[in-house]
Backbone as CSV, one residue per row, in Angstrom:
resi,resn,N_x,N_y,N_z,CA_x,CA_y,CA_z,C_x,C_y,C_z
1,MET,133.311,52.604,-17.329,132.305,53.060,-18.302,131.234,51.991,-18.461
2,ARG,129.970,52.367,-18.353,128.877,51.420,-18.500,128.763,50.963,-19.959
3,ALA,128.125,49.799,-20.117,128.017,49.228,-21.449,127.283,50.157,-22.402
4,GLY,126.236,50.797,-21.919,125.459,51.682,-22.769,126.288,52.805,-23.336
5,ALA,127.234,53.278,-22.557,128.080,54.375,-23.016,129.019,53.924,-24.124
6,ALA,129.282,52.611,-24.165,130.193,52.100,-25.195,129.468,51.767,-26.489
7,ARG,128.152,51.896,-26.469,127.380,51.469,-27.632,127.759,52.233,-28.892
8,LEU,128.002,53.511,-28.775,128.366,54.298,-29.947,129.627,53.758,-30.588
9,GLY,130.586,53.330,-29.749,131.816,52.770,-30.283,131.570,51.487,-31.040
10,VAL,130.671,50.655,-30.528,130.340,49.405,-31.200,129.650,49.680,-32.529
11,GLU,128.705,50.597,-32.528,127.965,50.893,-33.750,128.833,51.574,-34.796
12,ALA,129.938,52.188,-34.350,130.836,52.856,-35.290,131.666,51.860,-36.091
13,MET,131.729,50.589,-35.630,132.445,49.575,-36.374,131.812,49.428,-37.753
14,ARG,132.640,49.146,-38.739,132.130,49.027,-40.104,131.212,47.818,-40.238
15,GLU,130.021,48.061,-40.753,129.030,47.006,-40.946,128.708,46.898,-42.423
16,ARG,128.843,45.719,-42.973,128.443,45.464,-44.346,127.378,44.394,-44.347
17,THR,126.365,44.586,-45.179,125.265,43.645,-45.227,125.168,43.002,-46.598
18,CYS,124.662,41.781,-46.598,124.556,41.018,-47.838,123.222,40.284,-47.865
19,ALA,122.722,40.061,-49.071,121.566,39.196,-49.288,121.972,38.107,-50.275
20,LEU,121.425,36.922,-50.079,121.670,35.807,-50.994,120.349,35.395,-51.626
21,VAL,120.314,35.394,-52.938,119.124,34.978,-53.681,119.429,33.634,-54.338
22,VAL,118.820,32.588,-53.825,119.000,31.235,-54.354,117.898,30.996,-55.390
23,ILE,118.300,30.668,-56.600,117.350,30.579,-57.709,117.313,29.149,-58.231
24,GLY,116.113,28.569,-58.237,116.007,27.224,-58.803,114.771,26.467,-58.384
25,ASN,113.998,26.004,-59.362,112.859,25.154,-59.066,113.278,23.868,-58.374
26,GLU,114.499,23.402,-58.679,114.960,22.144,-58.092,115.149,22.251,-56.584
27,ILE,115.455,23.451,-56.088,115.586,23.652,-54.650,114.208,23.677,-54.004
28,LEU,113.288,24.393,-54.607,111.942,24.537,-54.047,111.154,23.232,-54.093
29,SER,111.471,22.355,-55.043,110.746,21.090,-55.165,111.408,19.955,-54.400
30,GLY,112.566,20.215,-53.792,113.248,19.184,-53.015,114.062,18.214,-53.842
31,LYS,114.218,18.474,-55.135,115.032,17.588,-55.965,116.518,17.722,-55.650
32,VAL,116.909,18.918,-55.227,118.301,19.200,-54.880,118.323,19.898,-53.524
33,GLN,119.249,19.498,-52.671,119.395,20.139,-51.355,120.428,21.254,-51.448
34,ASP,120.018,22.458,-51.077,120.919,23.606,-51.166,121.941,23.595,-50.041
35,SER,123.205,23.782,-50.391,124.262,23.941,-49.391,124.939,25.299,-49.521
36,ASN,124.596,26.033,-50.583,125.265,27.302,-50.837,124.942,28.366,-49.794
37,ALA,123.720,28.335,-49.263,123.346,29.329,-48.253,124.189,29.150,-46.996
38,TRP,124.355,27.902,-46.571,125.168,27.647,-45.378,126.621,28.064,-45.622
39,PHE,127.166,27.719,-46.780,128.552,28.074,-47.082,128.726,29.582,-47.117
40,ALA,127.795,30.270,-47.774,127.884,31.729,-47.863,127.799,32.363,-46.485
41,ALA,126.868,31.892,-45.657,126.719,32.450,-44.311,128.004,32.289,-43.516
42,THR,128.619,31.129,-43.620,129.848,30.849,-42.878,131.003,31.735,-43.348
43,GLU,131.200,31.802,-44.655,132.335,32.556,-45.185,132.142,34.066,-45.017
44,LEU,130.926,34.531,-45.184,130.677,35.965,-45.010,130.879,36.371,-43.553
45,ARG,130.460,35.524,-42.629,130.646,35.838,-41.211,132.131,35.958,-40.893
46,LYS,132.929,35.052,-41.445,134.379,35.117,-41.234,134.943,36.434,-41.770
47,ALA,134.327,36.958,-42.815,134.793,38.198,-43.434,134.231,39.438,-42.756
48,GLY,133.420,39.239,-41.706,132.842,40.370,-40.988,131.580,40.916,-41.612
49,VAL,130.994,40.176,-42.545,129.799,40.625,-43.262,128.554,39.989,-42.658
50,ALA,127.503,40.773,-42.500,126.241,40.269,-41.964,125.350,39.813,-43.119
51,LEU,125.091,38.511,-43.195,124.133,37.994,-44.164,122.741,38.208,-43.581
52,MET,122.001,39.145,-44.138,120.747,39.602,-43.554,119.501,38.989,-44.205
53,ARG,119.679,38.405,-45.366,118.507,37.862,-46.064,118.943,36.707,-46.951
54,VAL,118.233,35.591,-46.841,118.399,34.460,-47.754,117.012,34.092,-48.258
55,VAL,116.832,34.100,-49.567,115.520,33.786,-50.137,115.709,32.826,-51.302
56,THR,114.826,31.845,-51.400,114.857,30.883,-52.505,113.642,31.122,-53.389
57,ILE,113.894,31.306,-54.670,112.820,31.668,-55.596,112.886,30.784,-56.843
58,PRO,111.775,30.693,-57.576,111.752,29.848,-58.779,112.450,30.496,-59.963
59,ASP,112.605,29.684,-61.005,113.225,30.147,-62.249,112.205,30.932,-63.068
60,GLU,111.860,32.110,-62.577,110.890,32.968,-63.242,111.473,34.375,-63.348
61,ILE,111.552,34.895,-64.559,112.225,36.174,-64.787,111.643,37.310,-63.951
62,PRO,110.314,37.514,-63.921,109.796,38.619,-63.112,110.108,38.484,-61.627
63,THR,110.064,37.240,-61.100,110.361,37.013,-59.679,111.827,37.317,-59.391
64,ILE,112.700,36.856,-60.265,114.129,37.131,-60.094,114.380,38.631,-60.151
65,ALA,113.794,39.296,-61.126,113.999,40.739,-61.291,113.544,41.497,-60.054
66,GLY,112.368,41.156,-59.541,111.838,41.859,-58.370,112.687,41.653,-57.132
67,GLU,113.127,40.420,-56.913,113.915,40.129,-55.710,115.298,40.753,-55.797
68,VAL,115.939,40.658,-56.937,117.274,41.242,-57.102,117.210,42.756,-56.952
69,ALA,116.204,43.380,-57.544,116.065,44.838,-57.428,115.874,45.245,-55.967
70,TYR,115.025,44.505,-55.247,114.789,44.808,-53.832,116.075,44.666,-53.025
71,CYS,116.763,43.555,-53.199,117.976,43.304,-52.417,119.075,44.306,-52.756
72,SER,119.192,44.646,-54.041,120.222,45.597,-54.443,120.038,46.944,-53.763
73,LYS,118.785,47.349,-53.567,118.487,48.640,-52.945,118.652,48.615,-51.431
74,ASN,118.518,47.444,-50.826,118.435,47.372,-49.368,119.652,46.786,-48.671
75,PHE,120.615,46.262,-49.460,121.798,45.667,-48.853,123.043,46.157,-49.596
76,ASP,124.179,46.071,-48.920,125.409,46.567,-49.526,125.773,45.797,-50.782
77,PHE,125.600,44.494,-50.743,125.807,43.723,-51.962,124.936,42.475,-51.927
78,VAL,124.806,41.853,-53.097,123.900,40.727,-53.284,124.646,39.614,-54.000
79,LEU,124.430,38.385,-53.561,124.908,37.204,-54.267,123.702,36.459,-54.821
80,THR,123.805,35.972,-56.043,122.786,35.054,-56.547,123.430,33.693,-56.757
81,SER,122.618,32.661,-56.643,123.094,31.293,-56.802,122.161,30.554,-57.740
82,GLY,122.712,30.062,-58.851,121.937,29.219,-59.742,121.384,29.920,-60.966
83,GLY,121.018,29.095,-61.958,120.336,29.603,-63.143,121.207,30.251,-64.181
84,VAL,122.490,29.850,-64.264,123.383,30.499,-65.237,123.930,29.513,-66.273
85,GLY,123.296,28.356,-66.392,123.749,27.359,-67.356,123.179,27.572,-68.746
86,PRO,123.261,26.542,-69.617,122.867,26.692,-71.025,121.447,26.237,-71.342
87,THR,120.683,25.782,-70.345,119.385,25.185,-70.650,118.237,26.192,-70.563
88,HIS,117.048,25.737,-70.959,115.879,26.611,-71.076,115.480,27.252,-69.751
89,ASP,115.764,26.560,-68.636,115.335,27.073,-67.332,116.393,27.929,-66.650
90,ASP,117.487,28.181,-67.327,118.539,29.051,-66.779,118.261,30.484,-67.211
91,VAL,117.534,31.215,-66.372,117.068,32.550,-66.754,117.523,33.634,-65.774
92,THR,118.534,33.316,-64.984,118.993,34.298,-63.997,119.494,35.574,-64.657
93,MET,120.279,35.452,-65.717,120.795,36.651,-66.377,119.661,37.513,-66.922
94,ASP,118.618,36.870,-67.425,117.456,37.623,-67.920,116.822,38.410,-66.774
95,GLY,116.678,37.750,-65.619,116.064,38.404,-64.468,116.895,39.541,-63.928
96,VAL,118.206,39.322,-63.853,119.099,40.370,-63.346,119.108,41.559,-64.306
97,ALA,119.119,41.287,-65.601,119.058,42.371,-66.581,117.777,43.180,-66.410
98,ALA,116.659,42.487,-66.209,115.385,43.172,-66.020,115.374,43.997,-64.742
99,ALA,116.071,43.520,-63.702,116.118,44.248,-62.433,116.734,45.630,-62.604
100,PHE,117.664,45.748,-63.541,118.366,47.020,-63.747,118.015,47.674,-65.081
101,ASN,116.993,47.159,-65.745,116.578,47.709,-67.037,117.731,47.755,-68.035
102,ARG,118.486,46.672,-68.079,119.605,46.568,-69.008,119.277,45.598,-70.145
103,MET,119.902,45.809,-71.272,119.790,44.871,-72.382,120.712,43.690,-72.146
104,LEU,120.363,42.565,-72.732,121.254,41.411,-72.726,122.137,41.457,-73.966
105,ILE,123.434,41.220,-73.761,124.378,41.217,-74.873,125.279,39.987,-74.771
106,VAL,125.885,39.621,-75.873,126.917,38.588,-75.847,128.238,39.281,-75.539
107,HIS,128.805,38.990,-74.373,130.032,39.658,-73.949,131.220,39.078,-74.716
108,PRO,132.051,39.902,-75.330,133.144,39.379,-76.165,134.152,38.531,-75.395
109,VAL,134.441,38.897,-74.161,135.398,38.110,-73.381,134.823,36.737,-73.058
110,LEU,133.569,36.720,-72.649,132.926,35.446,-72.333,132.738,34.601,-73.587
111,GLU,132.411,35.260,-74.679,132.262,34.532,-75.939,133.571,33.863,-76.340
112,ALA,134.678,34.585,-76.193,135.985,34.014,-76.541,136.304,32.801,-75.679
113,LEU,135.963,32.891,-74.394,136.199,31.764,-73.490,135.344,30.567,-73.874
114,ILE,134.093,30.842,-74.226,133.196,29.767,-74.641,133.695,29.108,-75.922
115,ARG,134.102,29.919,-76.899,134.583,29.364,-78.172,135.850,28.539,-77.971
116,LYS,136.696,28.989,-77.079,137.913,28.223,-76.784,137.564,26.916,-76.093
117,HIS,136.602,26.968,-75.174,136.218,25.779,-74.421,135.606,24.728,-75.334
118,PHE,134.763,25.164,-76.281,134.099,24.224,-77.171,134.904,23.939,-78.443
119,ALA,136.088,24.502,-78.513,137.035,24.194,-79.600,136.401,24.275,-80.986
120,GLY,135.766,25.427,-81.287,135.253,25.651,-82.629,133.881,25.091,-82.910
121,SER,133.263,24.462,-81.926,131.927,23.884,-82.161,130.880,24.538,-81.267
122,VAL,130.927,25.849,-81.182,129.992,26.572,-80.336,128.586,26.511,-80.926
123,ASN,127.622,26.246,-80.053,126.227,26.256,-80.480,125.467,27.332,-79.718
124,LYS,124.165,27.398,-79.944,123.341,28.424,-79.328,123.363,28.319,-77.807
125,ALA,123.366,27.089,-77.299,123.380,26.874,-75.852,124.678,27.401,-75.240
126,GLY,125.785,27.189,-75.931,127.053,27.686,-75.424,127.102,29.190,-75.359
127,LEU,126.615,29.831,-76.428,126.613,31.288,-76.460,125.660,31.892,-75.419
128,LYS,124.672,31.122,-75.009,123.773,31.621,-73.960,124.559,31.920,-72.697
129,MET,125.588,31.132,-72.413,126.390,31.343,-71.204,127.313,32.547,-71.329
130,ALA,127.412,33.107,-72.536,128.184,34.337,-72.735,127.278,35.553,-72.790
131,THR,125.971,35.330,-72.600,124.991,36.414,-72.681,124.712,36.974,-71.299
132,VAL,124.993,38.273,-71.130,124.905,38.908,-69.817,124.298,40.308,-69.956
133,PRO,123.881,40.902,-68.860,123.381,42.282,-68.932,124.475,43.240,-69.412
134,GLU,124.085,44.224,-70.174,125.030,45.214,-70.684,125.689,45.969,-69.524
135,GLY,127.002,46.180,-69.623,127.712,46.969,-68.630,128.235,46.206,-67.436
136,VAL,128.312,44.881,-67.534,128.782,44.098,-66.391,130.293,44.250,-66.207
137,ILE,130.741,43.892,-65.010,132.163,43.794,-64.687,132.482,42.321,-64.506
138,LEU,133.625,41.887,-64.989,134.045,40.494,-64.845,135.166,40.393,-63.824
139,HIS,135.080,39.362,-62.968,136.088,39.146,-61.926,136.709,37.769,-62.078
140,GLU,138.015,37.711,-61.914,138.691,36.417,-61.927,138.091,35.522,-60.852
141,ALA,137.994,34.231,-61.171,137.317,33.305,-60.263,138.245,32.209,-59.779
142,GLY,139.436,32.587,-59.345,140.378,31.606,-58.820,140.835,30.654,-59.910
143,ASP,140.699,29.341,-59.640,141.142,28.327,-60.596,140.121,28.070,-61.703
144,ILE,138.945,28.688,-61.584,137.897,28.474,-62.582,138.092,29.473,-63.725
145,ARG,138.116,28.969,-64.961,138.431,29.848,-66.099,137.321,30.846,-66.402
146,PHE,136.082,30.523,-66.032,134.972,31.404,-66.358,134.797,32.434,-65.255
147,PRO,134.912,33.730,-65.567,134.871,34.765,-64.524,133.478,34.944,-63.932
148,THR,133.435,35.630,-62.792,132.173,35.955,-62.132,131.662,37.285,-62.663
149,VAL,130.373,37.336,-62.921,129.734,38.527,-63.474,129.204,39.404,-62.346
150,GLN,129.523,40.696,-62.407,128.982,41.679,-61.458,128.232,42.755,-62.229
151,ILE,127.045,43.095,-61.740,126.306,44.240,-62.258,125.818,45.060,-61.071
152,GLU,126.225,46.328,-61.053,125.973,47.180,-59.885,126.585,46.491,-58.661
153,ASN,125.776,46.219,-57.617,126.291,45.563,-56.419,125.859,44.106,-56.330
154,VAL,125.542,43.511,-57.489,125.065,42.130,-57.546,126.120,41.248,-58.217
155,TYR,126.428,40.127,-57.563,127.398,39.166,-58.080,126.644,37.880,-58.422
156,VAL,126.733,37.468,-59.672,125.960,36.327,-60.168,126.836,35.078,-60.153
157,LEU,126.471,34.125,-59.299,127.262,32.908,-59.113,126.479,31.680,-59.573
158,PRO,127.190,30.623,-59.960,126.507,29.384,-60.358,125.938,28.664,-59.140
159,GLY,125.016,27.748,-59.402,124.394,27.011,-58.304,125.133,25.747,-57.913
160,ILE,125.946,25.196,-58.798,126.697,23.978,-58.474,127.622,24.296,-57.295
161,PRO,127.487,23.566,-56.180,128.220,23.942,-54.957,129.726,24.107,-55.145
162,GLN,130.354,23.193,-55.887,131.812,23.296,-56.058,132.201,24.601,-56.755
163,LEU,131.396,25.021,-57.719,131.682,26.259,-58.434,131.309,27.480,-57.591
164,PHE,130.168,27.409,-56.939,129.749,28.510,-56.063,130.804,28.767,-54.993
165,GLU,131.263,27.717,-54.352,132.229,27.865,-53.266,133.550,28.442,-53.773
166,ALA,134.019,27.946,-54.903,135.287,28.446,-55.446,135.177,29.909,-55.850
167,LYS,134.057,30.280,-56.446,133.897,31.663,-56.890,133.736,32.614,-55.706
168,LEU,132.988,32.198,-54.693,132.846,33.057,-53.522,134.181,33.209,-52.807
169,ALA,134.942,32.133,-52.727,136.266,32.207,-52.102,137.166,33.195,-52.829
170,ALA,137.048,33.262,-54.153,137.858,34.198,-54.934,137.406,35.637,-54.739
171,LEU,136.128,35.833,-54.387,135.579,37.179,-54.222,135.684,37.720,-52.800
172,ILE,135.847,36.850,-51.821,135.581,37.219,-50.436,136.425,38.390,-49.939
173,THR,137.630,38.543,-50.459,138.465,39.659,-49.994,137.868,41.013,-50.391
174,ARG,137.024,41.029,-51.424,136.370,42.276,-51.834,135.363,42.747,-50.793
175,PHE,134.847,41.807,-50.011,133.767,42.117,-49.079,134.234,42.320,-47.643
176,LYS,135.475,41.985,-47.356,135.942,41.968,-45.967,135.806,43.327,-45.290
177,THR,135.441,43.271,-44.016,135.308,44.467,-43.201,135.702,44.101,-41.771
178,ASP,135.411,44.973,-40.796,135.774,44.672,-39.413,135.205,43.318,-39.006
179,PRO,136.023,42.465,-38.387,135.571,41.104,-38.076,134.598,41.045,-36.904
180,TYR,133.866,39.944,-36.840,133.070,39.636,-35.658,133.932,38.845,-34.681
181,TYR,133.780,39.144,-33.399,134.422,38.364,-32.350,133.354,37.532,-31.664
182,LEU,133.715,36.323,-31.260,132.735,35.368,-30.761,133.206,34.717,-29.464
183,ARG,132.289,34.617,-28.516,132.480,33.794,-27.313,131.278,32.871,-27.192
184,ILE,131.499,31.699,-26.611,130.442,30.686,-26.494,130.368,30.187,-25.054
185,ILE,129.155,30.005,-24.582,128.909,29.422,-23.265,127.982,28.223,-23.447
186,TYR,128.388,27.072,-22.930,127.546,25.884,-22.936,126.979,25.697,-21.537
187,THR,125.664,25.500,-21.450,125.047,25.378,-20.135,124.235,24.086,-20.022
188,SER,124.099,23.619,-18.791,123.273,22.442,-18.504,121.857,22.853,-18.121
189,ALA,121.593,24.162,-18.075,120.270,24.673,-17.706,119.399,24.800,-18.946
190,THR,118.097,24.789,-18.740,117.169,24.993,-19.845,117.029,26.489,-20.126
191,GLU,116.484,26.811,-21.291,116.284,28.216,-21.636,115.371,28.924,-20.642
192,GLY,114.363,28.202,-20.152,113.434,28.813,-19.210,114.110,29.275,-17.930
193,LEU,115.145,28.557,-17.519,115.837,28.895,-16.275,116.829,30.040,-16.446
194,ILE,117.306,30.254,-17.678,118.336,31.288,-17.870,117.829,32.498,-18.655
195,ALA,116.569,32.467,-19.082,116.046,33.553,-19.918,116.179,34.914,-19.247
196,GLU,115.909,34.986,-17.944,115.987,36.273,-17.251,117.414,36.811,-17.237
197,HIS,118.377,35.911,-17.189,119.779,36.343,-17.208,120.171,36.871,-18.595
198,LEU,119.630,36.250,-19.622,119.884,36.737,-20.983,119.268,38.114,-21.179
199,ASP,118.064,38.294,-20.652,117.406,39.606,-20.745,118.234,40.671,-20.036
200,ALA,118.744,40.322,-18.850,119.546,41.280,-18.075,120.826,41.648,-18.813
201,CYS,121.404,40.666,-19.481,122.641,40.925,-20.239,122.364,41.865,-21.400
202,MET,121.237,41.672,-22.073,120.908,42.530,-23.208,120.571,43.955,-22.770
203,ILE,120.019,44.099,-21.572,119.757,45.446,-21.048,121.076,46.161,-20.767
204,GLU,122.018,45.430,-20.222,123.318,46.023,-19.885,124.191,46.228,-21.117
205,PHE,124.058,45.327,-22.096,124.885,45.386,-23.310,123.970,45.340,-24.545
206,PRO,123.281,46.425,-24.837,122.263,46.418,-25.899,122.808,46.194,-27.311
207,ALA,124.085,46.438,-27.526,124.653,46.238,-28.864,125.194,44.834,-29.064
208,LEU,125.076,44.001,-28.052,125.567,42.621,-28.138,124.658,41.795,-29.032
209,MET,125.251,40.899,-29.805,124.478,39.905,-30.543,124.509,38.615,-29.733
210,LEU,123.392,38.290,-29.110,123.308,37.162,-28.179,122.330,36.135,-28.733
211,GLY,122.803,34.907,-28.896,121.962,33.831,-29.410,121.854,32.702,-28.414
212,SER,120.696,32.055,-28.377,120.447,30.938,-27.471,119.929,29.758,-28.285
213,TYR,120.635,28.602,-28.213,120.324,27.481,-29.079,120.216,26.178,-28.276
214,PRO,118.979,25.735,-27.991,118.795,24.492,-27.229,119.240,23.272,-28.027
215,ARG,119.668,22.255,-27.307,120.030,20.979,-27.937,119.325,19.865,-27.176
216,ILE,118.532,19.113,-27.893,117.724,18.065,-27.258,118.467,16.732,-27.285
217,GLY,118.475,16.061,-26.135,119.033,14.713,-26.054,120.532,14.633,-25.953
218,SER,121.201,15.748,-25.747,122.664,15.730,-25.635,123.076,15.565,-24.173
219,PRO,123.982,14.641,-23.886,124.471,14.500,-22.513,125.478,15.594,-22.132
220,GLU,125.941,16.346,-23.122,126.995,17.331,-22.880,126.440,18.666,-22.380
221,TYR,125.387,19.161,-23.023,124.820,20.447,-22.626,123.386,20.553,-23.128
222,ARG,122.655,21.531,-22.573,121.267,21.742,-22.994,121.097,22.983,-23.862
223,VAL,121.882,24.018,-23.583,121.768,25.264,-24.346,123.159,25.793,-24.672
224,LYS,123.334,26.192,-25.914,124.559,26.851,-26.365,124.260,28.326,-26.528
225,LEU,125.029,29.163,-25.849,124.867,30.617,-25.948,126.023,31.183,-26.756
226,THR,125.718,32.011,-27.731,126.765,32.669,-28.507,126.685,34.171,-28.293
227,LEU,127.829,34.782,-28.060,127.924,36.228,-27.869,128.847,36.762,-28.955
228,GLU,128.382,37.762,-29.700,129.172,38.317,-30.792,129.167,39.838,-30.759
229,SER,130.294,40.399,-31.194,130.413,41.845,-31.344,131.602,42.129,-32.236
230,LYS,131.601,43.280,-32.874,132.763,43.720,-33.630,133.772,44.443,-32.730
231,ASP,133.402,44.655,-31.476,134.278,45.290,-30.493,134.718,44.218,-29.506
232,ALA,135.982,43.803,-29.575,136.472,42.698,-28.756,136.373,43.000,-27.263
233,GLU,136.681,44.230,-26.865,136.647,44.587,-25.438,135.208,44.591,-24.922
234,TYR,134.298,45.102,-25.721,132.878,45.110,-25.369,132.371,43.680,-25.193
235,LEU,132.773,42.813,-26.110,132.375,41.414,-26.038,132.871,40.758,-24.759
236,GLU,134.124,41.003,-24.404,134.667,40.368,-23.205,133.941,40.822,-21.946
237,ARG,133.581,42.083,-21.882,132.856,42.569,-20.708,131.461,41.957,-20.636
238,ALA,130.813,41.829,-21.793,129.502,41.205,-21.814,129.589,39.729,-21.439
239,PHE,130.616,39.070,-21.916,130.829,37.654,-21.600,131.011,37.460,-20.098
240,ARG,131.869,38.248,-19.495,132.110,38.122,-18.053,130.844,38.437,-17.263
241,PHE,130.093,39.429,-17.728,128.854,39.808,-17.047,127.858,38.654,-17.065
242,LEU,127.679,38.028,-18.234,126.705,36.941,-18.340,127.148,35.706,-17.562
243,VAL,128.414,35.367,-17.654,128.911,34.222,-16.880,128.670,34.451,-15.391
244,GLY,128.843,35.691,-14.943,128.607,36.015,-13.543,127.152,35.894,-13.128
245,LEU,126.229,36.048,-14.073,124.802,35.924,-13.768,124.339,34.468,-13.716
246,LEU,124.924,33.642,-14.552,124.478,32.256,-14.653,124.878,31.466,-13.408
247,PRO,124.031,30.511,-12.973,124.412,29.640,-11.864,125.729,28.947,-12.181
248,ALA,126.648,28.942,-11.248,127.988,28.391,-11.517,127.935,26.949,-11.964
249,ASP,127.020,26.169,-11.385,126.957,24.753,-11.727,126.272,24.506,-13.073
250,ALA,125.751,25.573,-13.692,125.072,25.442,-14.980,126.018,25.647,-16.150
251,VAL,127.176,26.229,-15.897,128.141,26.497,-16.971,128.994,25.254,-17.176
252,VAL,128.782,24.573,-18.312,129.520,23.354,-18.612,130.931,23.678,-19.101
253,LYS,131.018,24.590,-20.064,132.318,25.036,-20.569,132.118,26.310,-21.345
254,THR,133.217,27.007,-21.611,133.168,28.227,-22.408,134.253,28.165,-23.475
255,GLU,134.033,28.922,-24.522,135.031,29.036,-25.593,135.204,30.506,-25.942
């Protein structure tokens, strides 16, 4: 069976898409280096989820509302990162509420957690962290006592990497779908020398996800090729086809 004939089978694999909205003036101004996007991309890929959009936006309610509304409509689910603390610039909940035309309320469960945490000395800043859009769902967050807030298909996560990572790890089983399978080819040839072979592979295997990544100054290899598919058999045939096209002396190693 030719690769094209197998395309329907590949496309029938379950595909879930995600967008990540990173919120924070500190990221845009270079005061803080974001690591949450890389972590999310890695963990979602392991779960078989395609991270299709990553956008970094300022702490502005209308901007947050517009981006969250857009992503919610266009992707299966959305993660937000940042802007959920007690200070004046933490306005993510306001933006998410505006995205869905919801009122902000003090959630009784979150309020109880806040009051317990502050041991009877709750102030306005503390209660701000218990203020969420009306109608949210709360999810256990692993070892972290404060649950993750979900509204519609949007999950609101903190920006602090340790908290973001722990909360996403606690959620990831909710998102899992058919996994991606991966093969890698390392070559000593430049992209210019192998581009025609990559084109030929994509013509033969149009549903393949094929990436080409040059590395400058490495004595080990010049280009790393990644081949991915949710269909393991389809991937193996594409892998063998491409290896057969490449000059034998150009293939350094495969994984």
